[in-house]
C-alpha positions as CSV (number, residue, x, y, z in Angstrom):
1,X,20.0,7.8,-5.1
2,X,20.5,7.5,-8.7
3,X,18.7,4.2,-10.0
4,X,21.9,2.5,-11.8
5,X,19.6,0.8,-14.0
6,X,21.1,-0.5,-17.4
7,X,19.1,-1.3,-21.0
8,X,20.7,-4.8,-21.0
9,X,18.5,-8.1,-20.0
10,X,19.6,-11.4,-20.5
11,X,16.0,-13.4,-21.5
12,X,15.8,-17.1,-22.5
13,X,19.6,-17.5,-23.2
14,X,19.3,-14.5,-25.7
15,X,20.7,-11.4,-25.1
16,X,17.6,-8.3,-25.3
17,X,17.4,-4.5,-24.7
18,X,15.0,-2.8,-22.8
19,X,12.6,-1.0,-25.0
20,X,11.7,1.7,-22.7
21,X,15.3,2.6,-23.5
22,X,15.0,3.6,-26.7
23,X,11.8,5.3,-27.2
24,X,10.8,9.1,-27.1
25,X,7.2,9.4,-25.5
26,X,5.0,7.2,-23.3
27,X,7.1,5.1,-20.3
28,X,10.2,6.5,-21.8
29,X,13.3,5.9,-19.2
30,X,15.1,8.9,-18.3
31,X,18.4,8.3,-19.9
32,X,16.6,6.7,-22.7
33,X,18.6,7.6,-26.3
34,X,15.0,8.9,-27.9
35,X,15.4,7.1,-31.0
36,X,12.1,6.6,-32.0
37,X,8.5,7.0,-30.6
38,X,6.3,4.0,-28.8
39,X,3.9,3.4,-31.6
40,X,6.7,3.6,-34.4
41,X,8.6,1.1,-32.9
42,X,5.2,-1.2,-32.0
43,X,4.8,-0.5,-36.1
44,X,8.1,-1.8,-36.7
45,X,7.6,-4.8,-34.5
46,X,4.8,-6.6,-35.8
47,X,6.8,-4.7,-39.9
48,X,7.7,-8.5,-41.7
49,X,10.0,-6.2,-43.4
50,X,11.6,-4.5,-40.6
51,X,14.6,-6.0,-38.4
52,X,13.9,-5.8,-35.0
53,X,12.8,-9.0,-33.3
54,X,10.7,-8.3,-29.9
55,X,12.4,-10.6,-27.1
56,X,9.5,-10.7,-24.7
57,X,6.5,-9.0,-24.0
58,X,5.4,-6.5,-21.4
59,X,3.8,-8.3,-17.9
60,X,2.9,-8.4,-14.5
61,X,7.2,-8.0,-13.6
62,X,8.8,-7.7,-16.6
63,X,9.4,-5.4,-18.9
64,X,9.3,-5.6,-22.5
65,X,12.9,-5.9,-24.7
66,X,13.7,-6.4,-28.0
67,X,16.5,-9.0,-29.8
68,X,19.8,-6.4,-29.0
69,X,21.3,-8.5,-31.8
70,X,18.3,-7.6,-34.7
71,X,18.6,-3.9,-33.9
72,X,20.4,-1.9,-36.1
73,X,24.0,-1.2,-36.0
74,X,24.0,2.9,-35.8
75,X,21.2,1.6,-32.4
76,X,23.9,-1.0,-30.9
77,X,27.0,1.6,-31.3
78,X,24.8,4.9,-29.2
79,X,23.7,2.3,-26.6
80,X,27.9,0.8,-26.2
81,X,28.4,4.6,-26.4
82,X,26.1,5.8,-23.2
83,X,26.3,2.3,-21.1
84,X,29.3,0.8,-22.3
85,X,29.4,-2.7,-23.6
86,X,26.1,-5.8,-22.8
87,X,28.0,-7.8,-19.3
88,X,28.2,-11.3,-21.0
89,X,27.2,-12.6,-17.9
90,X,25.7,-11.6,-14.0
91,X,27.7,-12.1,-11.1
92,X,26.7,-13.0,-7.7
93,X,27.9,-10.5,-5.1
94,X,27.9,-11.4,-1.4
95,X,24.9,-9.5,-0.6
96,X,22.9,-11.1,-3.6
97,X,23.2,-14.8,-2.3
98,X,21.9,-14.0,1.1
99,X,18.7,-11.6,-1.1
100,X,15.1,-13.3,-0.5
101,X,12.1,-11.6,-1.4
102,X,9.9,-10.9,1.4
103,X,6.6,-12.2,-0.3
104,X,5.1,-11.9,3.7
105,X,6.0,-8.3,3.0
106,X,4.4,-8.1,-0.1
107,X,1.3,-9.3,0.9
108,X,1.6,-7.1,3.8
109,X,1.0,-3.9,1.4
110,X,-1.8,-5.5,-0.5
111,X,-4.0,-5.0,2.1
112,X,-2.9,-2.0,3.1
113,X,-5.8,-0.2,3.6
114,X,-5.9,4.2,4.0
115,X,-7.6,7.1,3.7
116,X,-11.0,8.6,5.6
117,X,-13.1,5.1,4.7
118,X,-10.0,3.1,4.9
119,X,-11.1,2.2,1.5
120,X,-8.0,3.7,-0.8
121,X,-5.3,0.8,-1.9
122,X,-1.1,1.9,-2.4
123,X,-0.4,1.8,-5.8
124,X,1.1,-1.0,-7.7
125,X,4.4,1.0,-7.6
126,X,5.3,1.8,-4.0
127,X,3.7,-2.4,-2.9
128,X,6.5,-3.0,-5.5
129,X,9.1,0.1,-3.7
130,X,7.7,-1.0,0.0
131,X,8.0,-5.1,-0.5
132,X,12.1,-4.6,-1.8
133,X,13.0,-2.4,0.6
134,X,11.9,-4.9,3.1
135,X,13.5,-7.6,1.3
136,X,16.3,-5.6,1.1
137,X,16.0,-4.8,5.1
138,X,15.8,-8.9,6.4
139,X,18.8,-9.4,3.9
140,X,20.6,-6.7,5.5
141,X,20.2,-8.1,9.3
142,X,21.2,-11.2,7.9
143,X,24.5,-10.3,6.2
144,X,25.4,-8.1,9.7
145,X,24.5,-11.4,12.3
146,X,26.4,-13.5,9.8
147,X,29.4,-10.9,9.7
148,X,29.7,-10.3,13.4
149,X,29.7,-13.6,13.5
150,X,32.8,-13.8,11.6
151,X,34.0,-11.1,13.4
152,X,33.8,-12.2,16.8
153,X,35.3,-16.0,15.3
154,X,38.7,-13.7,14.4
155,X,39.1,-12.2,17.1
156,X,38.5,-9.0,15.2
157,X,35.7,-7.3,17.7
158,X,35.2,-3.4,17.5
159,X,38.4,-3.3,15.5
160,X,35.8,-2.5,11.9
161,X,32.4,-0.1,10.7
162,X,30.3,-3.1,10.1
163,X,27.7,0.4,9.2
164,X,30.6,1.1,6.4
165,X,31.3,-2.3,5.7
166,X,26.8,-2.9,5.7
167,X,25.9,0.4,3.6
168,X,28.7,-0.1,0.6
169,X,27.6,-3.7,0.2
170,X,24.0,-2.1,0.0
171,X,25.1,0.7,-2.3
172,X,26.9,-1.6,-4.2
173,X,23.6,-3.7,-4.8
174,X,21.6,-3.4,-7.9
175,X,19.7,-6.6,-8.3
176,X,16.5,-5.0,-7.4
177,X,15.9,-1.0,-7.6
178,X,15.7,-0.1,-4.1
179,X,15.6,3.1,-2.5
180,X,17.5,2.9,0.7
181,X,19.3,5.2,2.2
182,X,22.9,5.7,1.1
183,X,24.7,7.2,3.8
184,X,25.7,5.1,6.5
185,X,24.1,6.9,9.2
186,X,21.0,6.9,7.8
187,X,20.9,3.3,7.0
188,X,21.1,2.5,10.4
189,X,19.3,4.4,11.9
190,X,16.3,2.8,8.8
191,X,17.8,-0.5,9.6
192,X,16.6,0.7,13.9
193,X,13.3,2.0,12.7
194,X,11.5,-0.9,10.4
195,X,13.3,-3.3,13.7
196,X,10.4,-1.8,15.8
197,X,8.2,-0.9,14.0
198,X,8.2,-3.9,11.4
199,X,7.0,-3.2,7.9
200,X,5.0,0.4,8.5
201,X,7.9,1.9,9.3
202,X,8.5,1.8,5.2
203,X,4.9,3.4,4.5
204,X,4.7,7.3,4.5
205,X,2.7,8.3,7.2
206,X,0.3,10.4,4.5
207,X,-0.5,7.1,3.9
208,X,-0.9,5.5,6.4
209,X,-4.6,4.1,8.4
210,X,-6.5,7.1,10.3
211,X,-7.0,5.1,13.6
212,X,-3.3,2.6,13.0
213,X,-1.5,4.0,16.0
214,X,2.2,2.7,15.7
215,X,2.7,1.1,18.7
216,X,6.8,3.3,19.6
217,X,6.7,3.8,23.8
218,X,8.0,0.5,25.1
219,X,5.7,0.1,27.6
220,X,3.4,0.2,25.3
221,X,5.4,-3.0,22.6
222,X,5.7,-5.1,26.3
223,X,2.1,-4.6,26.5
224,X,1.0,-5.2,23.6
225,X,3.4,-8.7,22.8
226,X,1.9,-9.9,26.9
227,X,-1.6,-10.1,25.5
228,X,0.0,-12.0,22.3
229,X,1.3,-14.1,24.7
230,X,-1.5,-15.6,26.6
231,X,-2.4,-19.1,26.3
232,X,-5.4,-18.5,26.3
233,X,-5.3,-17.3,22.2
234,X,-7.0,-13.7,22.1
235,X,-7.7,-12.8,19.7
236,X,-6.9,-9.7,17.6
237,X,-10.2,-7.2,18.9
238,X,-10.6,-9.1,22.1
239,X,-6.3,-7.6,22.4
240,X,-7.4,-4.2,21.2
241,X,-9.9,-3.3,23.9
242,X,-7.6,-4.8,26.1
243,X,-4.9,-2.5,25.6
244,X,-7.6,0.6,25.0
245,X,-8.2,0.1,28.7
246,X,-5.2,0.5,29.4
247,X,-4.5,3.6,26.9
248,X,-7.9,5.7,28.2
249,X,-5.9,5.9,30.9
250,X,-2.3,6.4,30.4
251,X,-3.5,8.9,27.5
252,X,-2.1,6.5,24.2
253,X,-3.6,6.8,21.2
254,X,-5.8,3.9,21.0
255,X,-5.4,1.1,18.3
256,X,-7.6,-1.2,16.4
257,X,-7.3,-5.0,14.9
258,X,-5.3,-3.9,12.5
259,X,-3.0,-3.1,14.1
260,X,-2.5,-6.3,16.3
261,X,-2.4,-8.3,13.8
262,X,0.9,-7.4,11.4
263,X,1.8,-6.7,15.4
264,X,1.3,-10.3,16.0
265,X,3.7,-10.9,12.8
266,X,6.1,-9.2,14.0
267,X,6.8,-10.7,17.0
268,X,5.2,-14.3,16.3
269,X,8.3,-15.4,17.7
270,X,8.5,-14.8,20.5
271,X,4.9,-15.6,21.6
272,X,4.7,-18.9,19.9
273,X,5.2,-21.3,22.3
274,X,3.6,-19.1,24.4
275,X,-0.3,-19.3,22.5
276,X,1.0,-22.6,20.9
277,X,3.2,-24.5,22.8
278,X,7.1,-25.3,23.2
279,X,6.5,-28.1,19.9
280,X,5.4,-26.0,18.1
281,X,7.5,-23.2,18.4
282,X,10.1,-26.0,17.7
283,X,8.2,-26.4,14.4
284,X,7.9,-24.1,12.7
285,X,10.4,-21.1,14.1
286,X,13.4,-23.2,15.0
287,X,16.9,-24.9,13.1
288,X,15.5,-28.5,12.0
289,X,17.9,-30.6,10.8
290,X,16.2,-32.9,8.7
291,X,13.7,-33.4,5.7
292,X,11.1,-35.5,4.8
293,X,7.9,-36.1,2.0
294,X,5.7,-32.6,3.3
295,X,2.5,-34.5,5.6
296,X,-0.4,-32.9,3.7
297,X,-0.8,-31.8,0.4
298,X,-0.2,-28.1,-0.7
299,X,2.8,-27.4,1.5
300,X,4.7,-27.8,-1.1
301,X,5.4,-27.3,-5.0
302,X,8.4,-28.7,-7.0
303,X,8.3,-28.4,-11.6
304,X,10.3,-29.4,-14.0
305,X,10.2,-29.5,-17.3
306,X,10.9,-33.2,-19.3
307,X,11.5,-33.6,-23.1
308,X,8.8,-36.8,-23.2
309,X,9.5,-39.8,-24.3
310,X,7.0,-39.4,-27.4
311,X,8.3,-38.9,-30.8
312,X,5.6,-37.1,-33.3
313,X,5.8,-36.0,-37.0
314,X,6.2,-32.1,-38.1
315,X,5.5,-31.4,-41.8
316,X,6.9,-27.8,-43.1
317,X,7.8,-25.7,-46.5
318,X,11.4,-26.3,-47.1
319,X,12.7,-23.0,-48.7
320,X,12.6,-24.7,-51.8
321,X,8.3,-24.7,-51.8
322,X,8.4,-28.8,-51.6
323,X,7.2,-30.2,-48.2
324,X,9.5,-32.0,-45.7
325,X,8.1,-33.9,-43.2
326,X,10.2,-35.0,-40.3
327,X,9.8,-38.0,-37.4
328,X,12.5,-37.1,-34.3
329,X,10.6,-34.6,-32.5
330,X,9.5,-34.8,-28.8
331,X,6.9,-32.0,-27.4
332,X,7.8,-30.4,-23.6
333,X,6.2,-30.7,-20.3
334,X,6.3,-29.2,-17.2
335,X,4.7,-30.6,-14.6
336,X,4.1,-29.4,-11.5
337,X,4.4,-31.6,-8.5
338,X,3.4,-31.5,-4.8
339,X,6.2,-34.8,-3.0
340,X,3.4,-35.3,-0.9
341,X,2.3,-38.0,-2.9
342,X,3.8,-37.0,-6.5
343,X,0.5,-35.9,-7.6
344,X,0.8,-33.3,-10.7
345,X,-1.5,-30.7,-9.7
346,X,-0.3,-28.8,-13.1
347,X,1.1,-28.4,-16.3
348,X,2.1,-27.0,-19.8
349,X,2.3,-28.5,-23.3
350,X,4.8,-27.0,-25.6
351,X,7.1,-27.6,-28.5
352,X,10.1,-25.5,-25.9
353,X,10.7,-25.0,-22.7
354,X,10.5,-21.6,-21.2
355,X,9.6,-18.9,-19.2
356,X,5.5,-18.9,-20.5
357,X,5.6,-22.4,-21.0
358,X,5.9,-22.3,-16.6
359,X,3.9,-19.7,-15.8
360,X,1.1,-21.7,-18.0
361,X,1.3,-24.6,-15.9
362,X,1.2,-22.7,-12.7
363,X,-1.4,-20.9,-13.9
364,X,-3.2,-24.4,-14.6
365,X,-2.1,-25.7,-10.9
366,X,-3.7,-22.8,-8.9
367,X,-6.8,-23.4,-11.0
368,X,-7.0,-26.9,-10.8
369,X,-6.6,-26.6,-6.8
370,X,-10.4,-25.1,-7.2
371,X,-11.6,-28.2,-9.2
372,X,-10.0,-30.0,-6.0
373,X,-11.2,-27.4,-3.2
374,X,-13.5,-25.5,-4.4
375,X,-11.4,-22.5,-4.5
376,X,-7.9,-21.2,-5.4
377,X,-5.6,-21.7,-2.9
378,X,-1.4,-21.1,-3.2
379,X,1.1,-23.2,-1.6
380,X,2.6,-23.2,0.9
381,X,6.3,-23.3,-0.3
382,X,7.9,-23.5,-4.4
383,X,11.0,-24.9,-4.5
384,X,12.3,-23.8,-8.1
385,X,15.8,-24.5,-10.5
386,X,17.7,-21.8,-11.1
387,X,16.5,-21.5,-15.0
388,X,15.7,-18.0,-16.0
389,X,15.3,-17.1,-12.5
390,X,15.8,-13.7,-11.9
391,X,13.1,-12.9,-14.5
392,X,11.2,-15.7,-12.8
393,X,11.6,-15.0,-9.1
394,X,9.3,-11.9,-8.3
395,X,6.0,-15.0,-10.5
396,X,7.0,-17.8,-8.1
397,X,7.4,-14.9,-4.7
398,X,3.8,-14.6,-5.7
399,X,2.6,-17.9,-5.8
400,X,3.5,-18.4,-2.3
401,X,4.6,-17.5,1.2
402,X,7.7,-19.6,0.4
403,X,10.1,-19.3,-2.4
404,X,13.3,-21.5,-2.0
405,X,15.2,-22.2,-5.0
406,X,17.8,-24.2,-5.2
407,X,21.4,-24.2,-5.3
408,X,23.2,-24.6,-8.3
409,X,23.4,-28.5,-8.7
410,X,21.6,-28.7,-5.4
411,X,19.7,-32.0,-5.7
412,X,16.7,-30.9,-5.5
413,X,15.7,-32.5,-9.1
414,X,16.0,-35.5,-8.2
415,X,12.9,-35.7,-6.5
416,X,10.7,-35.0,-9.1
417,X,13.1,-36.8,-12.2
418,X,12.7,-39.6,-10.5
419,X,8.9,-39.0,-10.7
420,X,9.3,-38.7,-14.9
421,X,11.3,-42.0,-14.6
422,X,7.8,-43.5,-13.1
423,X,6.0,-41.7,-15.7
424,X,7.8,-42.8,-18.0
425,X,7.6,-46.4,-17.5
426,X,3.8,-46.7,-15.8
427,X,1.5,-44.1,-18.3
428,X,4.2,-44.5,-21.7
429,X,6.4,-47.4,-21.8
430,X,3.1,-50.2,-19.8
431,X,0.7,-48.8,-23.0
432,X,2.6,-49.7,-25.6
433,X,3.2,-46.9,-26.9
434,X,4.0,-46.6,-30.4
435,X,5.8,-43.4,-30.4
436,X,7.6,-44.3,-27.2
437,X,10.9,-43.4,-27.7
438,X,12.8,-45.5,-24.4
439,X,14.2,-44.2,-21.7
440,X,16.8,-40.7,-21.4
441,X,20.6,-42.2,-22.4
442,X,22.3,-43.2,-19.6
443,X,19.1,-46.1,-19.0
444,X,20.6,-49.7,-19.8
445,X,20.1,-50.6,-23.8
446,X,18.3,-53.7,-23.0
447,X,15.1,-51.4,-22.0
448,X,15.5,-49.1,-25.2
449,X,13.0,-49.6,-28.6
450,X,14.0,-50.8,-31.2
451,X,15.3,-48.8,-33.5
452,X,14.5,-50.0,-36.7
453,X,11.1,-50.6,-35.9
454,X,10.7,-47.8,-35.2
455,X,11.8,-46.5,-38.1
456,X,9.9,-48.2,-39.8
457,X,6.4,-47.4,-38.8
458,X,7.4,-43.7,-37.8
459,X,4.4,-42.2,-39.9
460,X,2.1,-44.2,-37.8
461,X,3.6,-41.6,-35.3
462,X,1.2,-38.8,-34.0
463,X,1.0,-35.1,-35.1
464,X,1.9,-33.0,-32.4
465,X,-1.6,-32.8,-31.0
466,X,-1.8,-36.1,-31.3
467,X,0.7,-36.2,-28.9
468,X,-0.6,-33.6,-26.9
469,X,-3.6,-35.9,-26.4
470,X,-2.1,-38.8,-25.1
471,X,0.5,-37.1,-22.2
472,X,-3.2,-35.4,-21.2
473,X,-4.3,-39.6,-21.0
474,X,-1.5,-39.5,-19.0
475,X,-1.3,-36.5,-16.3
476,X,-5.0,-37.7,-15.8
477,X,-5.0,-41.7,-15.0
478,X,-1.6,-40.5,-12.3
479,X,-4.2,-38.4,-11.1
480,X,-6.6,-40.9,-10.9
481,X,-4.8,-42.8,-8.9
482,X,-3.6,-40.3,-6.2
483,X,-6.4,-37.6,-6.3
484,X,-8.6,-39.0,-3.7
485,X,-5.9,-39.3,-1.1
486,X,-4.3,-35.7,-2.1
487,X,-8.0,-34.1,-1.6
488,X,-8.3,-36.1,1.9
489,X,-4.6,-34.3,3.2
490,X,-6.1,-31.1,2.4
491,X,-8.4,-31.4,6.0
492,X,-5.7,-32.1,8.0
493,X,-4.0,-28.6,6.7
494,X,-3.3,-26.2,10.2
495,X,-4.9,-23.0,9.3
496,X,-2.0,-21.2,9.1
497,X,-0.7,-23.0,6.4
498,X,-4.2,-22.5,4.1
499,X,-3.0,-19.6,1.3
500,X,-6.6,-19.5,-0.2
501,X,-5.9,-17.3,-3.6
502,X,-8.1,-14.5,-4.1
503,X,-9.3,-13.0,-6.9
504,X,-8.6,-9.9,-7.3
505,X,-4.4,-11.6,-6.6
506,X,-5.4,-14.0,-9.1
507,X,-5.8,-11.3,-11.4
508,X,-2.4,-9.5,-11.2
509,X,-0.5,-12.2,-11.0
510,X,-2.2,-14.2,-14.3
511,X,-4.4,-11.5,-15.7
512,X,-4.3,-10.3,-19.1
513,X,-5.3,-6.5,-20.5
514,X,-6.2,-5.0,-23.8
515,X,-3.7,-1.7,-23.8
516,X,-6.7,0.3,-23.0
517,X,-9.0,1.3,-20.4
518,X,-12.6,1.5,-20.5
519,X,-15.4,3.9,-18.6
520,X,-18.6,2.9,-17.3
521,X,-22.8,3.9,-18.5
522,X,-25.8,3.0,-18.0
523,X,-26.0,-0.2,-19.3
524,X,-22.7,-1.6,-18.2
525,X,-18.3,-1.5,-18.9
526,X,-18.2,-2.6,-22.6
527,X,-14.7,-4.1,-23.0
528,X,-13.5,-6.0,-26.4
529,X,-11.2,-8.4,-26.0
530,X,-9.7,-10.2,-28.7
531,X,-12.6,-9.1,-31.0
532,X,-15.6,-9.9,-29.1
533,X,-17.4,-7.3,-26.8
534,X,-18.3,-7.8,-23.8
535,X,-20.6,-5.8,-20.8
536,X,-19.8,-6.0,-17.0
537,X,-21.4,-4.9,-14.4
538,X,-21.0,-4.6,-10.6
539,X,-24.4,-4.6,-8.2
540,X,-22.0,-2.7,-5.4
541,X,-23.2,1.1,-5.1
542,X,-20.0,2.6,-4.2
543,X,-19.1,1.1,-8.2
544,X,-21.4,4.1,-9.6
545,X,-19.6,6.9,-7.6
546,X,-17.1,5.7,-9.9
547,X,-18.7,6.6,-13.5
548,X,-16.7,9.0,-14.5
549,X,-12.6,7.2,-14.3
550,X,-11.3,5.3,-16.6
551,X,-10.5,1.3,-15.4
552,X,-8.2,-1.1,-16.7
553,X,-9.6,-4.4,-17.0
554,X,-7.8,-7.8,-16.1
555,X,-9.2,-10.6,-17.6
556,X,-8.8,-14.1,-17.6
557,X,-9.1,-15.3,-21.4
558,X,-10.1,-19.2,-19.9
559,X,-13.3,-17.5,-17.4
560,X,-14.4,-14.4,-18.7
561,X,-18.0,-14.7,-16.1
562,X,-16.0,-11.6,-14.2
563,X,-13.2,-9.6,-14.1
564,X,-10.8,-7.2,-12.3
565,X,-10.5,-3.8,-12.8
566,X,-8.5,-0.6,-10.9
567,X,-8.4,2.9,-11.7
568,X,-6.2,4.1,-14.1
569,X,-4.7,7.0,-16.4
570,X,-5.6,7.0,-20.1
571,X,-4.9,9.4,-23.5
572,X,-7.3,8.8,-26.1
573,X,-8.6,4.9,-24.8
574,X,-4.9,4.1,-24.7
575,X,-3.4,2.9,-20.9
576,X,-0.9,5.2,-20.4
577,X,-0.3,4.1,-16.2
578,X,-2.5,2.1,-14.0
579,X,-3.2,4.3,-10.6
580,X,-4.8,1.3,-8.7
581,X,-5.8,2.8,-5.2
582,X,-9.5,2.3,-6.2
583,X,-10.4,-2.1,-7.0
584,X,-13.8,-3.9,-8.5
585,X,-14.6,-7.2,-9.1
586,X,-17.0,-7.0,-12.4
587,X,-19.5,-9.2,-12.8
588,X,-20.7,-10.5,-17.0
589,X,-24.1,-8.4,-17.3
590,X,-27.1,-10.6,-17.8
591,X,-28.3,-10.1,-21.6
592,X,-31.9,-9.7,-21.3
593,X,-33.9,-11.0,-24.8
594,X,-36.4,-8.6,-26.3
595,X,-38.9,-11.0,-27.6
596,X,-41.5,-11.9,-25.2
597,X,-41.2,-15.5,-26.8
598,X,-37.7,-16.0,-26.2
599,X,-38.0,-15.0,-22.4
600,X,-37.7,-17.5,-19.6
601,X,-38.0,-17.9,-16.5
602,X,-34.6,-16.4,-15.2
603,X,-34.7,-12.7,-16.9
604,X,-38.1,-12.0,-15.1
605,X,-35.7,-12.8,-12.0
606,X,-32.6,-10.1,-13.2
607,X,-35.1,-7.9,-14.1
608,X,-36.1,-8.3,-10.6
609,X,-33.2,-7.7,-9.5
610,X,-31.7,-4.4,-11.4
611,X,-35.6,-2.7,-10.2
612,X,-34.1,-3.8,-6.7
613,X,-31.3,-2.3,-6.8
614,X,-32.0,0.8,-8.4
615,X,-34.5,0.9,-5.9
616,X,-32.3,0.8,-3.0
617,X,-29.5,2.7,-5.1
618,X,-32.4,5.6,-5.3
619,X,-34.0,6.1,-1.4
620,X,-30.0,6.7,-0.4
621,X,-29.3,8.4,-2.7
622,X,-33.1,10.5,-0.8
623,X,-31.4,10.2,2.4
624,X,-28.2,11.3,1.3
625,X,-30.4,14.2,0.1
626,X,-33.1,14.9,3.5
627,X,-29.2,14.3,5.4
628,X,-27.6,17.0,3.6
629,X,-30.8,19.5,3.1
630,X,-31.3,19.2,7.3
631,X,-27.5,20.0,7.5
632,X,-27.8,23.1,5.7
633,X,-31.2,24.4,6.7
634,X,-29.6,24.3,10.6
635,X,-26.2,26.1,9.1
636,X,-28.2,28.9,8.3
637,X,-30.6,28.5,11.3
638,X,-27.9,29.3,13.5
639,X,-26.3,32.4,11.5
640,X,-29.2,34.2,10.3
641,X,-25.9,37.1,8.4
642,X,-26.3,34.0,5.7
643,X,-30.0,35.5,5.0
644,X,-28.8,35.9,1.1
645,X,-27.0,32.7,0.3
646,X,-30.7,31.2,2.2
647,X,-32.6,32.3,-0.1
648,X,-30.7,30.9,-2.9
649,X,-30.0,27.2,-1.2
650,X,-34.2,26.1,0.4
651,X,-36.5,28.6,-1.2
652,X,-40.2,27.5,-1.7
653,X,-42.2,28.7,-4.7
654,X,-42.1,32.1,-3.8
655,X,-38.8,32.5,-3.6
656,X,-38.4,32.6,0.4
657,X,-37.3,31.0,3.0
658,X,-38.8,28.0,3.8
659,X,-39.5,26.9,7.9
660,X,-40.3,23.6,7.3
661,X,-39.5,20.8,9.8
662,X,-37.3,18.4,9.0
663,X,-39.4,15.4,10.6
664,X,-42.2,16.5,8.2
665,X,-40.0,16.2,4.8
666,X,-39.2,13.2,5.7
667,X,-42.0,11.8,5.3
668,X,-43.0,13.7,2.2
669,X,-40.2,11.4,1.2
670,X,-41.2,8.1,2.2
671,X,-44.9,8.9,0.9
672,X,-43.0,8.9,-2.3
673,X,-40.9,5.7,-2.2
674,X,-44.5,4.2,-0.5
675,X,-46.3,5.7,-4.3
676,X,-42.9,4.1,-6.0
677,X,-43.2,0.5,-4.6
678,X,-47.3,0.5,-5.2
679,X,-46.2,1.0,-8.6
680,X,-44.5,-1.8,-8.9
681,X,-46.7,-4.1,-7.7
682,X,-49.1,-3.2,-10.2
683,X,-46.2,-3.4,-13.3
684,X,-46.0,-7.1,-12.3
685,X,-49.0,-7.7,-13.4
686,X,-48.8,-6.3,-16.8
687,X,-46.6,-7.7,-19.7
688,X,-43.4,-7.2,-20.3
689,X,-43.7,-4.5,-23.1
690,X,-46.2,-2.4,-20.7
691,X,-43.9,-3.5,-18.1
692,X,-41.2,-1.8,-19.5
693,X,-43.2,1.6,-20.0
694,X,-44.8,1.6,-16.9
695,X,-41.2,1.2,-15.2
696,X,-40.0,4.4,-16.9
697,X,-43.1,6.3,-16.3
698,X,-42.3,5.4,-13.2
699,X,-39.2,6.5,-12.2
700,X,-38.4,8.7,-10.1
701,X,-37.9,12.3,-10.3
702,X,-35.3,13.8,-7.4
703,X,-35.8,17.1,-8.5
704,X,-39.0,16.5,-7.2
705,X,-37.8,16.3,-3.4
706,X,-36.6,19.7,-3.3
707,X,-39.8,21.7,-3.2
708,X,-41.0,18.9,-0.3
């Protein structure tokens, strides 16, 4: 199916053009106008003399945009000629109204592993494609149910082809980039398989785990579901063992705990009442008819932007070159609020509300949970208004299990708006701040400040930095009143609602990149961040197996103690494409002082850690070498016809075949390792410089083992 992607996109109230439709080389769209190279276009955007203006930088889930009106007339004409006039507004289709991104599917595909040792991950592109396809299929099932009910109500059941109708809806739905079948019969088969097998049905067979058996027979399905429904609440490993007892007798393919885990999620509705009771089923699965505040923290977050009722002064140079100071400015704060007790979980302050400020507020909130609960946590649910909803939806959905945008003109906003009124009264007005500007325009005039007085004292208004500090102080005062109750309630959250945020997911959502790739060397992975060099490394032995690869580094500017790396393609060090099937968390490398006078106790500890790691890694290499030589020797001994090759691979000092026993060679290897350890003990008695020399002389030469 041809993707009907258009180059136009609205962002922050402005019409933008996706740069991939303009450039002629890397990451271009297949329908690009091929007007300019990527490098040349970036140079133009940075130039003060060119008309093109950047609207949005590329980031996770968001493509780079340039302002349409800033393009030259010739480029705009070519865009209109090829793609038509840009739409003035986006009209939501009936199907689109039902669409909700399935964040549970995202988590499933993020956790999926495959390969011989189950060490490979799905690429970011595949994760996104599978998540979107699952979300569209969920929407299709909901629309189908509603359509069937409507047909029954008006008495036209059987008089129209529902799959023809659904297929047309799916084909016309371009709000997301799915690749579901265009043919109605193929679509029906796809839906049937998805209903039976769940998220895994969308994964290519080549990318499945070696032992992840898909339950296809009804009897297998029924047996597994019955085990999941047992009131004794068997864990995944126990269920797999019970299932495999039957599978062995029936000649079925065996399963492991990971298969049970996926099935548990699929049939949770049908097993919940048996495992957790009818009350749990009612509270979590059945229809609810009233709403109340969350009973614990972290279950529900809302956010909104507020033009704070505090004035500040701003000085700038006018067109005539004169300094002009104005006093009417008000900052904007985006607050993330938990309605459990109206606790301000996160915030970000700026001069005006935009999508970047919203992301910054949620980053602040996620990091604040680590301050509160000793680990980053995601909220179970997020609700937002419809500001930039199309662009921010993937971001919201990546942060929670349930994202529930409010309908337009919904009363949802009253919760946080009422809080803003109380916050304004209790922490701004009550503090008698001289730059307090009052309540909103609908408030009683008697509660507003004296305008003449404000005009007289305007020179006392703080600068932007000063008003930011006023807001921070007010937020911290409000937090202090509620923090203990908020923390205590955290202990009451059920396990199913707890959503710890892993470091790799945090870096995927909030991490920044340099635009370049890096390659590991012996002294670590060198990364230049904002002009400053940093070194990172890992004590994971697997990390050193991939020193030949290029790595995309994600970092948090506020915490450079560790980074998250994934394998990538590059050209001359510049990032071309993230592969993403390998990933590691690297710690900032400990820098050893050269001078003895500068050394401290931890320096010796760090050297010991590195020495022990190298010793363990050397032993692993030796063990593998011994095992390999045993295997090859067995091959030659059982196949005399390989005598010629045998002389090349296993010769003695005279060039003849060695007939030593493997046990003797293992003893020789062990002897060398013991000598190595003895030398290490002696090394501890020497000064630092002598220690370095001794270490270099004592390094294990693996070539020695080849003659043992």
